[in-house]
N, C-alpha and C positions, 0 to 999 in steps of 0.2 A: 154436323159439321166436321167434327173429327173422324167418323167415318167415312164422309167423303175425301178428305184429304188422304186418308190411308189408301182410299180404293185409288185414287188419281194420282197421286205422287208416292207410291208406294217404291218406287225406282229411285227416287231422289233422297228419300227417307234412308233406303238402306244404303246409299254411299255416304250420307252424314253418318251413319251408325259405324260404317267400316272406317271412316276418318277419325272417329273417336276411337275405336278400338285400336287404330295404329297409335294413335297419340297418346291414349293410355299405355300402352306398350312400352313408348318412349319415357314415358313421366316414370314408368316402375322401375326403370334402369337408373333412375338417379333417387328415387323415394322409398323403394322397397326397402324393409328394415332389414331381411335376411332371416337368418335363422337367432333363435332367443331362447335362453333358459335362464333358471335362478337357482342360486345356493341361499340358505337361510343361516342365520346365526342367532343363538339364543343367548340372552344377558340373564344371567341369574342374578335372584335378588329382587327387591321391590325397586321400581323406577317409576320415575315422574315422567309426566308425557315430554316435556321440554326435555327432558335429559334424552330421551329417545330420539328426538329430532337432532340432536345435537350429534349422539351416536351415528346416524345417518350422514351427517355432513362429514363426519369424520371419516367414513370410509368413501367418501367421495372426492377427499382431500387429495393436492398436488403430491405428499410425501406417499400415502398409499399407493397412489397410481403410477406415479414413475417407479416404485420397487416391482408395480407388476410388470411395468414396461421391461424394466432391465431382466425380469425373469423370463417374461416369455420370447424374448429377443425375436420380435415380429418387424423389427426395424422402425417402428414407431414410436413415438414419446408418451410420457402420462397425459400432455395437452391432448394428444390424438385421439386417446384412449377415452377422454371426458365423455364425448358425445356416444360412446358404446356402451357407456357404464351406467345404470341407475339404483341408487340405495334409496329403499322406503320402509317404513315403519309398518309391519303388520301386527296382528293382534297377539297377544301372550308375549309380550317383551322379545319379539322377533324382529331383527333387520333383514329383511329381503334383498338381497343383492342380486340385478339383472345383468347379464352380458348380452350383447347383439354382436354378431359377426356374420361373414359372407359364407360359413360352411357351419354343420351342427358341432364337428370337433373344436373348431375354434371358440364358437360361442360357451362350450363346457368349459373348455382350459380357463377362458377368460372369467366366468363365474367364479370358477373353484380360486382360481389364483386372486381375485379382488378379494373372496371372503378369508383365505388364510393370510394373506397380508393387512387386512385389516384387523385379524385377532392379534397377529404378532406387533403389528403398531400399536395397537390400543393394551397390549401386554407390557409392553417396552416402556411406554409412556407412563405405565402407572408405577412400573419398577422403578424407573428412572426419579419419580417424584416422590418416592417411599424410601428408596435405598439412603437419600441421605438424612432423612427423619426415621430411620427403621432405629437407630440406636435410641434415638430421643423418644421414640415411642415405646421403646421395651423399657426405659426407666422409667417413662409414666406409668405404664402398667404395674412395675415392682413397685413404684411410689404410693400408686392407689391401692394394691394389694396390702401394703404395710398400713398404711393410713385406715383401711377397713379393719385390720388386724387389733391396730393400737387404740382404734375406737371401740371396736368391741371388750379390749381390755379395760378401757377408761369407765365403759357403762359398767362392767362387772363390778370393777371399784365403787364406782358411785354407789351402785344400789347397794353394796354391802354396807357402806358407810351413812348412807339416809336414814335410813330406821324409818320410824314411824312417825306420825305427829305434825301438827301445823304452824310449827315454830319457823323463824326465818331462816333458819338454815335450812330446814327440810324444805321449803319452797324454794331456795335458790338451787339445790342438788336437783330438783326434779326441771326444774328450770333448763340447767346443765344438760342433763339427759335428754332432751328434748332436741337440743342443739345439735347435741352428736348423732343423734339419731337421723337429723336432716341432711347433715353432712356425709354420713354413711349412704345415705339413700343418692345423693350426688354422686359421689364415687361408684356407686353401683350402676348408675346410669351411663358415665363416662364409659365405662369397660364394656358394657354393654354396645354401645356407639363405635367403640373401636371395633369390636368382634363385626359388628355389622357391616363395617366400611372394607373389611378385609374379605367378607363374604361376596361384597357386590362386586368385585374386582374379576369376578371369573365370567366369561364367555365361552362358548363351545360352538364348533359349527357342526350344524345337524345334516352330517353326510354328504355326498359329492352332489354336483347339480347333475341331472338328467340329462342325457345326451337327444337333442331336439330331433323328432321322426319329420317333420317338414317345417317349411319357412313359416314366419311369422306373418299375421295379416297387418296392414293389407298386401297381399301377394301378387304377382304379375296378373292372374285370374281375374282379381278382384279390380284393379285397376284398368284392364281391358274392358271388362264387362260394365264398370262406370263409365268409361268414357264413351262407348258405345250407346249406353243407355240415357247419358246426357246428351249428345250430340242430336240422338235421335229425338228426345222430347225438346231441344233448341229447334231442330229444323219442323217439328211439327207445329210448336206453338208460334215460330216465326211466321209459318202459312198464315194461321189464325191472325196474327198481328197485323201482318201485311192486308190480309183480307178485309180486316177492320179498319184500318186505317186509309183504304182505299174509296175514294168520294165518287169514283165514276158512276154514272145513274146506269141500272142494270134492269130495270122494269119499264115497260112502255109508259104506265101512268106518270111515271116521274120525267120523263123524256119531255111527253107533251105537257105538263104543267110547265117545265122551264123554258119551252119555246112559245107557250103561250098560246098554242093551237089547238087543233084536233088532231086525232090519228085518221090516216085514211087506210091502213092495213101494214100489216107484217108478213115479211116473207123471208123463209130459209135460204140462205146461199151457201152453196157448198164452196169449201175452199177449193184452191186449185190444187191439184194432186202433185208430189213432190218430183220435182224433175230429176232425171236418172244423175248421180252422184259421181264423179271421176273415183278413180280406184284410190287416187291418194288421198281421199277426202274422209279417213276413218274418224278423225276429232267430229265432225260435222254430224257423222252418224252416230257416235257417241251421245252426242250434245241431244241432237233429237229423239233418241232411247231413252235418256234418262231425264232431261228437263222438258220434257212434253209441253211445246207452246201453246197448246190447248190452255184457256184458262180454267181453272180447277172449281171456282166458286160459281160459274156460270152452267147454268142448265144444258146438258148434253140432248138436244133435241134430233129427232129422229132424221134422218136423210130426206133430202127435197124430194118432192115426185118426180113424174117424168117431164118431158119438154110442155105436153100440152096441157096438164095441169098448172105448170110455172106459169105458161101465157094466160092462163084463165086467171089467174091470182093478180097477174100485172096489169090486165085488162081490168079488172074490176078496181083496181087503182085508179086509174084513168079515169073511170066512170066517176067514180066520190071526187075526184079532183074536178072534173068538170062541173059537178053539182055545186060546188064551192066556188068556181069562177063568178067574177060580175060578168053582167049583161056586156055582151059585144055588139056595137051597134052596127060596124060592118059588115058583121056577120061573116067574116072570113075564118080561117083557120087559128084558135086562140095560142099565144104563146107564153111560156111558163118558165121561170128560172127555175133549174133543179141545184140546190147548193149542197153541196156535200165536203167533208174535211179533206183535205191533201194528203193526210195519211190514213186516212180509211179506205183501205182498197174493197173491204167488202161493201161498202156502199158505192164505191164507186163502179163497181161490177154492176150492183143492182141498179144503178143510176143508167148506165150504158145498154142496159137488157129492157129498163123502161122506156128509153128513148128508142130502141129496135121497136117494140112492141107498139106504141105512140106514132110510129112513121107508116102503118100501115093497117086495115081492118076498118072496122067501124067506126073507131074512136080514134078520130085523127086530131092530134094535139102538136103542135110545134114546141120540142123542149130545147132548151140550151144548159147543159151542164156547166157548173160553175164551181171549182175548187178553191176553196179560201182556208187560211190558215186558223186552227181551231185559238190557238192563243192571241193571235190579232187579226181577226176576220173584216176582210173589206170586201162589200158586195158591189159590183158595177152597176152603174146607173143604165139603164134602159126603159126608155118610155113606152114602149110596147108592149111590156112583158105585163100580164095581167097579175101576176103575183110568184110567189116563190113556193117551189116544194121544197123541204128540207130532207134527207135521206141522211139518217143515221144509224150506224150499229149498237146495239145494246150493249152497255160494258164498255164503250171505248172513250167516253166522254164525261166530265164533270157537269153538275148543274150549271156552275158559272161560265163555262166554257157555251154550253147552250145557249143560256142567257146572251152572252156576247155576241153569238151570231143572230139571234132573233133582233138585239139592237142596231147589228149592222145592216139587216135587211130593213128595219125601220128609217135608218139613216139614210140608205138609198133609194127612200119613198116607196118600198115594196111591203106589202101585205103577206104575211105567212099563212098560204092557203091550208096547208095540212102536212103532216108528220108522213113520213114511211119510214118505220123500224125493220132493220134487217137484223137476222140473227144467222152466226155462222154456223155450219153444219161440218160434219167431217165429209170427205168425199170417199163415195161409194169403193170398196175396197177392190181394186184389180179394174176399174172400170176407167176407161178413157176419157179426156175430158170433153166435155161437150163443144160442142163447134161454137168459136168466138162468136158474140154478136158484132152485127156491122159496126164500124166505128160511128160515133156519133160525136159533133162540136163540142170540146171541151175546154172553157176558159178557166185558164188557173189564175187567181184574183190573190195575191200574196201579201202580206202585211204592207203598207203603205202606197198599194197599187190599186186602179181601179179598171 
């Protein structure tokens, strides 16, 4: 099925692909990210995962972006730059700052500027919070160091006076020594924490961002290729879906079963050659070139034979029709209604040729062609008719429409003697249209008329 669509509808699928490519190019103008590059900032010292996430949020803060906008002087505010900057946490205590712009130079400047302003802001923030407590921190360190010195001296004095033995005084001295050792350990721990906090405040920009050599994905090429592929697949699966949803009967057995009769034959009817188009009908020519009106899901039969072979096939249909007719007591020429759908031009042409064949030769039959509406068929009453011959083109009617035609025949008191199934074939290339058969009587029986 897919190969059939590709062979018979490749022009239309190509139009779909071109339309998708054009749409992809238009979308790329709105959604292509442009050029992108990154700068890395190293945070020294041990860091908790939550602390790293907070640092990334600080890099994207409005204060940092406002400073970046003021330094770049691009005529944009910090809020305008928010969608062009991204800060993420990388491995090894690294904050990766990515800048996106419409040129490589701007992308590099944006990433470097954000990294530098982030480091300056974080350093200033730590300085502001520690300046007020700097003197307090210095006094605390001196006090802690003095406490350590006093404690060491007290321990030495107690050791000198404790002596040895198990007296109450000796036990109390040793208890005091243990308490002093605990206080000394706590003081040393606080000093270590202060030193660690001072070391954690350091952060370094790990070099300037690289200037990008090409636009970041998805580029216009990606959008164009993606749009072309997407629309091509939509067109392909659209054909398959429509063919699957089409309920028109395409095989002879299904047509005969819906009409509740037997098949008398099948004939190929070549389409009428297209008439010469006027010089200004370019859209019509493009429509015929791209949207081939030939149903792609129907088998493409070879062109019909010559006129003599076609006459033989029509006469055989008439012979089989005579075999299914009831006996005619009067012995005259039997009369049969030929029922076709009013929108089935192929069946109408076959019925006209059948009537021409029935008018002469050894198989003489009076045929009256009746066109009915496929949606609301009404077959006229005719007490002299021996029955009905239904002519229908494969792939043009649904089963319910065929059932409706059969019920309309039964409602008019006619028996369906047989079915002639016609098949569309392409006209022979360059051949002049065959001579039109003589006109036969055609009754148009639309909905609500008889």
